[in-house]
C-alpha positions as a Python dict, from the first residue, in 0.01 Angstrom:
ca = {
    (1, 'M'): (0, 0, 0),
    (2, 'R'): (83, 108, -364),
    (3, 'S'): (91, 488, -446),
    (4, 'R'): (-180, 582, -728),
    (5, 'S'): (96, 636, -995),
    (6, 'S'): (230, 273, -957),
    (7, 'L'): (-133, 150, -1006),
    (8, 'V'): (-164, 356, -1317),
    (9, 'V'): (172, 213, -1474),
    (10, 'L'): (44, -152, -1338),
    (11, 'V'): (-283, -109, -1545),
    (12, 'L'): (-119, 36, -1850),
    (13, 'F'): (115, -263, -1824),
    (14, 'L'): (-146, -497, -1816),
    (15, 'V'): (-336, -333, -2115),
    (16, 'A'): (-15, -357, -2330),
    (17, 'V'): (7, -731, -2257),
    (18, 'A'): (-356, -781, -2331),
    (19, 'C'): (-335, -572, -2671),
    (20, 'W'): (28, -768, -2746),
    (21, 'A'): (-138, -1110, -2653),
    (22, 'V'): (-421, -1040, -2922),
    (23, 'V'): (-203, -939, -3227),
    (24, 'I'): (58, -1198, -3213),
    (25, 'P'): (-190, -1472, -3350),
    (26, 'V'): (-282, -1244, -3644),
    (27, 'A'): (98, -1197, -3723),
    (28, 'Q'): (118, -1562, -3747),
    (29, 'E'): (-196, -1666, -3936),
    (30, 'S'): (-18, -1726, -4265),
    (31, 'Q'): (169, -2060, -4271),
    (32, 'P'): (462, -2096, -4494),
    (33, 'G'): (352, -2143, -4865),
    (34, 'E'): (-20, -2045, -4775),
    (35, 'P'): (-218, -1770, -4888),
    (36, 'A'): (-134, -1460, -4710),
    (37, 'T'): (-483, -1423, -4587),
    (38, 'S'): (-795, -1690, -4642),
    (39, 'R'): (-966, -1493, -4866),
    (40, 'D'): (-650, -1465, -5110),
    (41, 'W'): (-567, -1693, -5407),
    (42, 'L'): (-226, -1558, -5470),
    (43, 'R'): (-105, -1815, -5760),
    (44, 'F'): (-239, -2113, -5982),
    (45, 'G'): (-373, -2417, -5739),
    (46, 'R'): (-365, -2152, -5445),
    (47, 'D'): (-96, -2300, -5237),
    (48, 'V'): (249, -2391, -5327),
    (49, 'G'): (184, -2729, -5348),
    (50, 'R'): (-91, -2676, -5608),
    (51, 'S'): (-345, -2857, -5409),
    (52, 'S'): (-627, -2645, -5590),
    (53, 'A'): (-860, -2698, -5261),
    (54, 'S'): (-935, -2466, -4967),
    (55, 'N'): (-1188, -2529, -4688),
    (56, 'T'): (-1239, -2152, -4604),
    (57, 'P'): (-1588, -2077, -4632),
    (58, 'T'): (-1663, -1867, -4950),
    (59, 'G'): (-2032, -1764, -4891),
    (60, 'I'): (-2123, -1989, -5218),
    (61, 'D'): (-2326, -2313, -5134),
    (62, 'A'): (-2504, -2564, -5289),
    (63, 'G'): (-2844, -2379, -5222),
    (64, 'N'): (-2705, -2033, -5384),
    (65, 'V'): (-2478, -2126, -5659),
    (66, 'A'): (-2728, -2165, -5928),
    (67, 'S'): (-2863, -1819, -5879),
    (68, 'M'): (-2488, -1634, -5886),
    (69, 'Q'): (-2522, -1361, -6168),
    (70, 'R'): (-2254, -1354, -6427),
    (71, 'Q'): (-2052, -1053, -6552),
    (72, 'Q'): (-1857, -1085, -6902),
    (73, 'V'): (-1564, -857, -6868),
    (74, 'P'): (-1389, -776, -7187),
    (75, 'L'): (-1037, -781, -7180),
    (76, 'D'): (-725, -694, -7397),
    (77, 'G'): (-636, -1049, -7496),
    (78, 'T'): (-722, -1431, -7421),
    (79, 'V'): (-630, -1567, -7091),
    (80, 'D'): (-566, -1935, -7126),
    (81, 'A'): (-460, -1996, -6751),
    (82, 'S'): (-636, -1905, -6422),
    (83, 'P'): (-679, -1581, -6246),
    (84, 'I'): (-543, -1502, -5903),
    (85, 'Y'): (-699, -1301, -5631),
    (86, 'L'): (-602, -1050, -5370),
    (87, 'H'): (-831, -946, -5096),
    (88, 'Q'): (-854, -548, -4987),
    (89, 'V'): (-518, -429, -5149),
    (90, 'R'): (-430, -103, -5191),
    (91, 'V'): (-452, 0, -5585),
    (92, 'H'): (-443, 378, -5669),
    (93, 'G'): (-476, 476, -5311),
    (94, 'A'): (-779, 292, -5219),
    (95, 'L'): (-851, -59, -5088),
    (96, 'R'): (-1014, -311, -5324),
    (97, 'D'): (-1065, -662, -5390),
    (98, 'V'): (-855, -754, -5737),
    (99, 'F'): (-826, -999, -5987),
    (100, 'I'): (-492, -1031, -6181),
    (101, 'V'): (-485, -1204, -6481),
    (102, 'T'): (-188, -1251, -6789),
    (103, 'T'): (-306, -1290, -7155),
    (104, 'T'): (-146, -1515, -7396),
    (105, 'Y'): (59, -1226, -7545),
    (106, 'G'): (208, -1117, -7191),
    (107, 'K'): (-33, -803, -7101),
    (108, 'T'): (-115, -842, -6719),
    (109, 'I'): (-426, -678, -6605),
    (110, 'A'): (-575, -583, -6246),
    (111, 'I'): (-964, -589, -6256),
    (112, 'D'): (-1159, -460, -5978),
    (113, 'A'): (-1368, -770, -5866),
    (114, 'N'): (-1653, -549, -5749),
    (115, 'N'): (-1729, -411, -6078),
    (116, 'G'): (-1510, -555, -6354),
    (117, 'R'): (-1337, -251, -6439),
    (118, 'T'): (-971, -253, -6523),
    (119, 'L'): (-765, -77, -6258),
    (120, 'W'): (-429, -107, -6468),
    (121, 'E'): (-282, -292, -6749),
    (122, 'Y'): (96, -374, -6811),
    (123, 'T'): (204, -404, -7147),
    (124, 'P'): (540, -594, -7200),
    (125, 'R'): (792, -403, -7439),
    (126, 'G'): (794, -550, -7766),
    (127, 'Y'): (447, -682, -7758),
    (128, 'Q'): (358, -571, -8109),
    (129, 'T'): (644, -788, -8268),
    (130, 'W'): (458, -1110, -8135),
    (131, 'A'): (112, -1038, -8075),
    (132, 'G'): (-114, -1259, -8277),
    (133, 'S'): (193, -1472, -8369),
    (134, 'Y'): (272, -1850, -8248),
    (135, 'R'): (438, -1705, -7963),
    (136, 'I'): (228, -1714, -7632),
    (137, 'T'): (234, -1809, -7281),
    (138, 'N'): (-41, -1997, -7061),
    (139, 'A'): (150, -1902, -6753),
    (140, 'T'): (-87, -1793, -6442),
    (141, 'P'): (94, -1509, -6254),
    (142, 'A'): (171, -1536, -5892),
    (143, 'A'): (170, -1283, -5626),
    (144, 'D'): (388, -1267, -5325),
    (145, 'D'): (299, -1301, -4950),
    (146, 'S'): (336, -924, -4885),
    (147, 'R'): (62, -865, -5151),
    (148, 'Q'): (228, -575, -5278),
    (149, 'S'): (390, -733, -5588),
    (150, 'V'): (293, -982, -5866),
    (151, 'Y'): (517, -1183, -6104),
    (152, 'A'): (404, -1265, -6472),
    (153, 'A'): (557, -1403, -6752),
    (154, 'S'): (566, -1266, -7135),
    (155, 'P'): (641, -1449, -7462),
    (156, 'D'): (986, -1266, -7493),
    (157, 'G'): (1100, -1507, -7226),
    (158, 'R'): (1079, -1262, -6942),
    (159, 'I'): (951, -1276, -6605),
    (160, 'Q'): (822, -948, -6478),
    (161, 'K'): (766, -806, -6112),
    (162, 'L'): (503, -575, -6121),
    (163, 'A'): (374, -350, -5819),
    (164, 'V'): (24, -429, -5742),
    (165, 'S'): (-58, -74, -5647),
    (166, 'D'): (-40, 44, -6002),
    (167, 'G'): (129, -212, -6245),
    (168, 'H'): (468, -31, -6272),
    (169, 'V'): (764, -265, -6342),
    (170, 'E'): (992, -327, -6061),
    (171, 'W'): (1246, -562, -6243),
    (172, 'S'): (1215, -773, -6573),
    (173, 'T'): (1463, -1065, -6591),
    (174, 'A'): (1513, -1324, -6902),
    (175, 'I'): (1495, -1693, -6823),
    (176, 'T'): (1587, -1808, -7167),
    (177, 'R'): (1826, -1736, -7435),
    (178, 'L'): (1629, -1843, -7713),
    (179, 'P'): (1248, -1696, -7651),
    (180, 'Q'): (1155, -1822, -8003),
    (181, 'R'): (1192, -2154, -7905),
    (182, 'E'): (1176, -2185, -7540),
    (183, 'K'): (806, -2116, -7412),
    (184, 'I'): (710, -2031, -7060),
    (185, 'A'): (395, -2238, -7051),
    (186, 'S'): (329, -2327, -6683),
    (187, 'A'): (237, -2149, -6375),
    (188, 'L'): (449, -1906, -6179),
    (189, 'N'): (527, -1987, -5821),
    (190, 'T'): (687, -1795, -5541),
    (191, 'F'): (844, -1924, -5212),
    (192, 'A'): (1061, -1822, -4936),
    (193, 'G'): (1162, -1477, -5131),
    (194, 'H'): (1217, -1676, -5460),
    (195, 'V'): (1005, -1687, -5803),
    (196, 'I'): (1014, -2018, -5972),
    (197, 'A'): (961, -2061, -6341),
    (198, 'T'): (957, -2345, -6593),
    (199, 'T'): (1037, -2333, -6949),
    (200, 'G'): (915, -2606, -7259),
    (201, 'G'): (863, -2578, -7632),
    (202, 'Y'): (580, -2464, -7863),
    (203, 'I'): (342, -2682, -8044),
    (204, 'G'): (549, -2889, -8284),
    (205, 'D'): (846, -2905, -8073),
    (206, 'E'): (1066, -2750, -8319),
    (207, 'P'): (1446, -2775, -8160),
    (208, 'P'): (1652, -2675, -8015),
    (209, 'Y'): (1504, -2631, -7651),
    (210, 'Q'): (1580, -2765, -7340),
    (211, 'G'): (1305, -2771, -7047),
    (212, 'H'): (1466, -2587, -6705),
    (213, 'V'): (1389, -2451, -6404),
    (214, 'A'): (1445, -2091, -6330),
    (215, 'I'): (1507, -1961, -5956),
    (216, 'L'): (1523, -1588, -5922),
    (217, 'D'): (1536, -1347, -5637),
    (218, 'A'): (1214, -1177, -5561),
    (219, 'Q'): (1359, -866, -5427),
    (220, 'S'): (1615, -803, -5699),
    (221, 'G'): (1504, -1007, -5998),
    (222, 'R'): (1873, -1154, -6024),
    (223, 'L'): (1867, -1505, -6173),
    (224, 'L'): (2009, -1694, -5923),
    (225, 'H'): (2015, -2074, -6030),
    (226, 'V'): (1915, -2296, -6333),
    (227, 'W'): (1891, -2665, -6350),
    (228, 'N'): (1849, -2805, -6713),
    (229, 'S'): (1681, -3144, -6746),
    (230, 'L'): (1892, -3213, -7044),
    (231, 'C'): (2257, -3142, -7007),
    (232, 'S'): (2193, -3096, -6630),
    (233, 'D'): (2589, -3120, -6562),
    (234, 'R'): (2587, -2786, -6684),
    (235, 'R'): (2448, -2477, -6457),
    (236, 'G'): (2296, -2159, -6579),
    (237, 'L'): (2104, -2041, -6905),
    (238, 'L'): (2189, -2277, -7188),
    (239, 'S'): (2235, -2147, -7542),
    (240, 'P'): (1992, -2404, -7644),
    (241, 'R'): (2210, -2480, -7958),
    (242, 'S'): (2501, -2580, -7734),
    (243, 'C'): (2334, -2901, -7571),
    (244, 'P'): (2311, -3202, -7805),
    (245, 'E'): (1989, -3302, -7692),
    (246, 'S'): (1663, -3092, -7742),
    (247, 'D'): (1289, -3092, -7604),
    (248, 'S'): (1206, -3254, -7229),
    (249, 'A'): (978, -2964, -7197),
    (250, 'I'): (856, -2902, -6850),
    (251, 'W'): (492, -2764, -6939),
    (252, 'G'): (231, -2890, -6716),
    (253, 'R'): (-15, -2637, -6591),
    (254, 'A'): (100, -2662, -6261),
    (255, 'G'): (504, -2596, -6337),
    (256, 'A'): (686, -2615, -6013),
    (257, 'V'): (514, -2782, -5737),
    (258, 'I'): (652, -2729, -5405),
    (259, 'D'): (668, -2909, -5073),
    (260, 'A'): (597, -2633, -4821),
    (261, 'R'): (764, -2850, -4538),
    (262, 'T'): (1091, -2869, -4707),
    (263, 'G'): (1067, -2639, -5023),
    (264, 'D'): (1176, -2931, -5224),
    (265, 'I'): (1089, -2852, -5591),
    (266, 'F'): (897, -3112, -5807),
    (267, 'V'): (853, -3116, -6184),
    (268, 'A'): (777, -3357, -6451),
    (269, 'T'): (914, -3346, -6792),
    (270, 'G'): (811, -3434, -7168),
    (271, 'N'): (931, -3636, -7450),
    (272, 'A'): (1333, -3638, -7483),
    (273, 'R'): (1639, -3872, -7447),
    (274, 'W'): (1658, -4018, -7093),
    (275, 'D'): (1992, -4188, -6957),
    (276, 'G'): (1941, -4139, -6588),
    (277, 'K'): (2301, -3921, -6575),
    (278, 'T'): (2284, -3571, -6752),
    (279, 'Y'): (1927, -3654, -6968),
    (280, 'W'): (1594, -3663, -6778),
    (281, 'G'): (1347, -3657, -7069),
    (282, 'D'): (978, -3839, -6978),
    (283, 'S'): (1091, -3794, -6574),
    (284, 'V'): (966, -3664, -6242),
    (285, 'L'): (1249, -3468, -6079),
    (286, 'Q'): (1269, -3344, -5714),
    (287, 'L'): (1525, -3093, -5657),
    (288, 'N'): (1627, -2885, -5346),
    (289, 'S'): (1461, -2536, -5302),
    (290, 'E'): (1765, -2364, -5458),
    (291, 'A'): (1743, -2589, -5779),
    (292, 'T'): (2115, -2647, -5728),
    (293, 'Q'): (2084, -3074, -5662),
    (294, 'L'): (1865, -3355, -5771),
    (295, 'L'): (1721, -3516, -5451),
    (296, 'G'): (1521, -3776, -5634),
    (297, 'N'): (1409, -3915, -5999),
    (298, 'Y'): (1166, -4125, -6172),
    (299, 'T'): (1093, -4240, -6509),
    (300, 'P'): (857, -4532, -6613),
    (301, 'E'): (1019, -4866, -6741),
    (302, 'D'): (875, -4774, -7102),
    (303, 'T'): (1060, -4425, -7114),
    (304, 'D'): (1192, -4500, -7454),
    (305, 'R'): (828, -4597, -7600),
    (306, 'L'): (679, -4286, -7447),
    (307, 'N'): (944, -4058, -7623),
    (308, 'D'): (900, -4226, -7958),
    (309, 'T'): (518, -4196, -7954),
    (310, 'D'): (522, -3827, -7824),
    (311, 'A'): (344, -3975, -7490),
    (312, 'D'): (477, -3721, -7265),
    (313, 'L'): (486, -3811, -6885),
    (314, 'G'): (520, -3413, -6821),
    (315, 'S'): (166, -3329, -6980),
    (316, 'T'): (92, -3253, -6643),
    (317, 'S'): (262, -3171, -6304),
    (318, 'P'): (340, -3406, -6007),
    (319, 'V'): (78, -3407, -5754),
    (320, 'L'): (186, -3427, -5362),
    (321, 'L'): (-45, -3652, -5177),
    (322, 'D'): (-38, -3755, -4816),
    (323, 'G'): (281, -3790, -4637),
    (324, 'D'): (570, -3916, -4902),
    (325, 'F'): (339, -4012, -5178),
    (326, 'L'): (313, -3841, -5528),
    (327, 'A'): (75, -3897, -5832),
    (328, 'Q'): (180, -3834, -6174),
    (329, 'G'): (-35, -3857, -6485),
    (330, 'G'): (45, -3845, -6838),
    (331, 'K'): (-33, -3855, -7219),
    (332, 'D'): (-36, -4218, -7218),
    (333, 'G'): (-384, -4237, -7020),
    (334, 'K'): (-209, -4339, -6689),
    (335, 'I'): (-206, -4183, -6320),
    (336, 'R'): (112, -4338, -6134),
    (337, 'I'): (158, -4372, -5739),
    (338, 'L'): (524, -4316, -5646),
    (339, 'S'): (686, -4335, -5305),
    (340, 'R'): (895, -4047, -5257),
    (341, 'P'): (1182, -4267, -5038),
    (342, 'R'): (1174, -4520, -5334),
    (343, 'I'): (1270, -4225, -5563),
    (344, 'S'): (1528, -4042, -5378),
    (345, 'G'): (1886, -4002, -5463),
    (346, 'S'): (2048, -3902, -5757),
    (347, 'D'): (2099, -4273, -5899),
    (348, 'P'): (1838, -4333, -6166),
    (349, 'H'): (1508, -4510, -6093),
    (350, 'R'): (1318, -4686, -6335),
    (351, 'G'): (964, -4805, -6254),
    (352, 'G'): (886, -4914, -5915),
    (353, 'E'): (553, -4759, -5916),
    (354, 'L'): (329, -4842, -5620),
    (355, 'Q'): (11, -4825, -5827),
    (356, 'V'): (-113, -4740, -6195),
    (357, 'V'): (-474, -4625, -6237),
    (358, 'P'): (-646, -4501, -6575),
    (359, 'T'): (-714, -4142, -6647),
    (360, 'P'): (-1083, -4061, -6610),
    (361, 'S'): (-1130, -4154, -6962),
    (362, 'G'): (-811, -4329, -7043),
    (363, 'S'): (-681, -4048, -7242),
    (364, 'D'): (-417, -3777, -7232),
    (365, 'L'): (-420, -3600, -6895),
    (366, 'F'): (-338, -3220, -6971),
    (367, 'T'): (-479, -3087, -6647),
    (368, 'A'): (-382, -3046, -6284),
    (369, 'P'): (-562, -3263, -6012),
    (370, 'A'): (-696, -3102, -5718),
    (371, 'V'): (-629, -3289, -5366),
    (372, 'W'): (-880, -3206, -5110),
    (373, 'H'): (-883, -3260, -4699),
    (374, 'S'): (-1204, -3326, -4553),
    (375, 'G'): (-1195, -3460, -4196),
    (376, 'R'): (-1008, -3784, -4211),
    (377, 'A'): (-1007, -3823, -4559),
    (378, 'T'): (-811, -3749, -4851),
    (379, 'W'): (-965, -3699, -5207),
    (380, 'M'): (-818, -3641, -5547),
    (381, 'F'): (-1015, -3536, -5827),
    (382, 'A'): (-905, -3521, -6222),
    (383, 'A'): (-1050, -3458, -6536),
    (384, 'D'): (-977, -3497, -6894),
    (385, 'E'): (-1111, -3457, -7220),
    (386, 'S'): (-1421, -3701, -7171),
    (387, 'G'): (-1431, -3782, -6806),
    (388, 'T'): (-1413, -3675, -6454),
    (389, 'T'): (-1332, -3910, -6123),
    (390, 'G'): (-1324, -3869, -5779),
    (391, 'W'): (-1089, -4075, -5573),
    (392, 'T'): (-989, -4114, -5198),
    (393, 'F'): (-650, -4207, -5116),
    (394, 'S'): (-508, -4370, -4831),
    (395, 'D'): (-189, -4583, -4760),
    (396, 'G'): (-43, -4528, -5109),
    (397, 'T'): (-354, -4633, -5296),
    (398, 'L'): (-618, -4448, -5495),
    (399, 'Q'): (-995, -4597, -5457),
    (400, 'Q'): (-1210, -4486, -5728),
    (401, 'V'): (-1551, -4352, -5549),
    (402, 'W'): (-1726, -4187, -5818),
    (403, 'H'): (-1683, -4124, -6189),
    (404, 'N'): (-1901, -3950, -6494),
    (405, 'G'): (-1834, -3907, -6864),
    (406, 'H'): (-1815, -3508, -6864),
    (407, 'G'): (-1445, -3377, -6968),
    (408, 'G'): (-1313, -3065, -6768),
    (409, 'T'): (-991, -2887, -6705),
    (410, 'S'): (-832, -2845, -6379),
    (411, 'P'): (-1069, -2910, -6109),
    (412, 'V'): (-1083, -2660, -5797),
    (413, 'V'): (-1257, -2749, -5432),
    (414, 'A'): (-1347, -2432, -5252),
    (415, 'G'): (-1635, -2408, -4987),
    (416, 'G'): (-1728, -2772, -5004),
    (417, 'L'): (-1818, -2770, -5363),
    (418, 'L'): (-1610, -2896, -5654),
    (419, 'F'): (-1579, -2655, -5992),
    (420, 'I'): (-1474, -2796, -6325),
    (421, 'Y'): (-1471, -2602, -6662),
    (422, 'D'): (-1607, -2787, -6949),
    (423, 'P'): (-1374, -2614, -7228),
    (424, 'G'): (-1669, -2669, -7464),
    (425, 'G'): (-1876, -2449, -7262),
    (426, 'G'): (-1998, -2451, -6914),
    (427, 'L'): (-1846, -2457, -6533),
    (428, 'R'): (-2002, -2758, -6349),
    (429, 'V'): (-2032, -2765, -5975),
    (430, 'Y'): (-2049, -3104, -5796),
    (431, 'K'): (-2091, -3228, -5425),
    (432, 'P'): (-1733, -3353, -5413),
    (433, 'E'): (-1780, -3695, -5204),
    (434, 'S'): (-2058, -3819, -5446),
    (435, 'G'): (-2015, -3644, -5748),
    (436, 'K'): (-2364, -3545, -5752),
    (437, 'E'): (-2397, -3247, -6010),
    (438, 'V'): (-2545, -2931, -5806),
    (439, 'T'): (-2579, -2695, -6141),
    (440, 'T'): (-2405, -2609, -6458),
    (441, 'L'): (-2329, -2225, -6512),
    (442, 'S'): (-2324, -2081, -6860),
    (443, 'C'): (-2012, -1959, -7016),
    (444, 'G'): (-1810, -1977, -7354),
    (445, 'A'): (-1580, -2241, -7470),
    (446, 'G'): (-1197, -2227, -7379),
    (447, 'H'): (-873, -2430, -7362),
    (448, 'W'): (-672, -2467, -7050),
    (449, 'N'): (-867, -2212, -6864),
    (450, 'S'): (-948, -2288, -6494),
    (451, 'P'): (-1167, -2129, -6220),
    (452, 'I'): (-1069, -1985, -5897),
    (453, 'V'): (-1350, -1947, -5608),
    (454, 'V'): (-1301, -1719, -5344),
    (455, 'D'): (-1468, -1443, -5129),
    (456, 'G'): (-1809, -1484, -5262),
    (457, 'R'): (-1700, -1506, -5622),
    (458, 'I'): (-1619, -1698, -5910),
    (459, 'A'): (-1365, -1592, -6193),
    (460, 'L'): (-1320, -1791, -6500),
    (461, 'P'): (-1136, -1685, -6822),
    (462, 'E'): (-1279, -1773, -7186),
    (463, 'G'): (-1103, -1841, -7499),
    (464, 'D'): (-830, -2047, -7652),
    (465, 'A'): (-441, -1912, -7690),
    (466, 'N'): (-435, -2139, -7994),
    (467, 'D'): (-675, -1898, -8171),
    (468, 'H'): (-445, -1594, -8154),
    (469, 'R'): (-641, -1356, -8074),
    (470, 'T'): (-579, -1010, -7889),
    (471, 'S'): (-894, -1027, -7705),
    (472, 'G'): (-1095, -1221, -7448),
    (473, 'V'): (-1336, -1246, -7180),
    (474, 'L'): (-1341, -1295, -6794),
    (475, 'D'): (-1638, -1433, -6638),
    (476, 'I'): (-1720, -1317, -6298),
    (477, 'W'): (-2007, -1480, -6086),
    (478, 'R'): (-2111, -1301, -5772),
    (479, 'L'): (-2405, -1353, -5556),
    (480, 'S'): (-2715, -1215, -5619),
    (481, 'G'): (-2725, -853, -5485),
    (482, 'R'): (-2366, -843, -5434),
    (483, 'R'): (-2127, -603, -5567),
}
């Protein structure tokens, strides 16, 4: 017969085991490359693969979306990009829901999602020297999985690590030697302790500049590796004048797209020379996670024509589809389906597309398509200046299901609804399987801005970076009665 003390020890042991069994699944809730919680939106496209889709319930549905109440939040700058969102993070000592945005002139602002108040604002050093000029950024910031830090770009060619708690600078690192020519246009990404950023050029493509991928250590800010899409045999940051070729911008809205299974990085480049050796203009490129090795590449058969006619393949970023398939749009009005095994290796791969379909209106594609998994079906949605299309994808083939003549920016699927901003004004909401319009929410005009939909709220910036304004608006819609 056990003593009373041994029974007490046994009971305490069983309680501890039960508590341990409950805690472990919570600690493992996040998958690599996914938001830290289902109620976060940590980067452009939500996940590292830039799917721009979530099946997490948002509380917003076809029955209540039209009645959502809009708040217009004034900002110290235009946000020609997307917001990010952190659920219940500590800011100024209190737990808050927070939207974070970066303006075209590099101010990064944290906004209370419940009332629209500015919680903190970071202004980069030298702001007054470029504010109102051609030197802009369209980069969406990215938060790390700890949700304690956010990474943001500025027109001086630097990436900043800012504390979510109060916006103070933890480090600042340059990713170009010539910020007057090399622009940080694309969204930032984070993965496995790294910050991933890309560069392009400004309107007019005035040389010299080279598109490149920069890998920074998220903890220290040290620039670890650089992969140059021109003079790719040279490592590290180039002085742009030292490379005999210019351009090859990496400027698609999604920037570096990451396969969370492998850490491989996918980017697409704009107009420049292509030789399949060290010059990779108008190409899809697959790099390893350190950006030290080229794992795969593709350029169309008519790459010379694309370069000669300013028809950048890289006007949009690669799209990760099921298995080993990619979609790649472009300014030539085409979307190409590619097989990753077919384009693997450092030897040049020209042509060999599995399928080519037109963009929604047959015109330039500047937006980032969304990829949504619903049951056994995989969907891809894309919008351009004059149309929107929904396809299903299976066995390497896109099949159009619906189409309309409404233009838009980068689509987002959340809570079973499809959201697409019309830059002429208005946020359209559709049923994704049919394309039936549920409602259009009123808002102002913009450019490349795109919404996020999370945690019972919709957030969408207004305005166009090319207007060179130092003020702007963030629209926040909430369900009626919710603050």
